[in-house]
N, C-alpha and C positions, 0 to 999 in steps of 0.2 A: 579736586573733589574733596568735599568735606566728609567727615565720618557719618553725618546724618544721611547724606544722599547715597552713600555706599550701602548703608543698612536698608534704606528704602528700596534700592534696586534688588538687593538679595531677597527681601520679602516679596517683591513683585513676581518672583519666579514660582511662587506657589507654596513652598514649604512642605512640611510633613503631611498635612491634610490633603493638599492637591496631589501629592505623590500617591497617597492611599487611594484616592478616587481614580487616578489613572490606572493603578494596579488592578483595581476592581473591574474597570472597563476592559482591560486586556484579558483578564481571566474569565470574563463572562462568556457563556456559550454563544455561538453565532445565532443570528436570527433564523437562518435557514440551515438545516442540517446538511452539510455537503456530502455526507455518506450515510444515507438512511439504512437501517437494518434490512437484511434480505428476508426471504421466506423463513418461517419458523418450522423447525422439526423435520428438516430434510425433504421438503416438498418440492424443491427445484429438481427437475429431471429433464435435462436437455435431450437425452436419448431414451428410446423405449427399451424394454428388456430384450426384445428381439434384435435391436441394433447392437446392444452390448454383447449379446451372445455371438452375433456375426463377427464382431471385431475380435472377440476372444478366440474363436475357432480359426480365424484367419491368422492371428498371431501364432497359434500352435502349428498351423500348416507351414508357415514361413520358417519357424524354428526347425521343423522336421526336414524340410527340403534344403535349407541353407545351413542351419546349425549356428553355432556361436564361435566357430573357428575363424579362419581368415576369410575376408570378403572375396567373392568370386572375381577372378582376373588378377589376383595378386600373386599367383604362383609363377608368373613369368619372370625370368631373370632380368635384373636391371630396374626393377620397380621398387 
């Protein structure tokens, strides 16, 4: 290979301008937003206030009956 053909091959890869164009394409935002924003200002409410209150009172009742000590049934020897 001659020096002239080696230079031509190197130039054929694009050079700095082509690199800048590829970089711009990669950094451009996607055409379709894969994760659009959700509702604004806390408008998403999957549970009603009554359902939340029921869950809260059930959790308190379970804590009162079972507590936070050992789980039931672990007081047997050998476990």
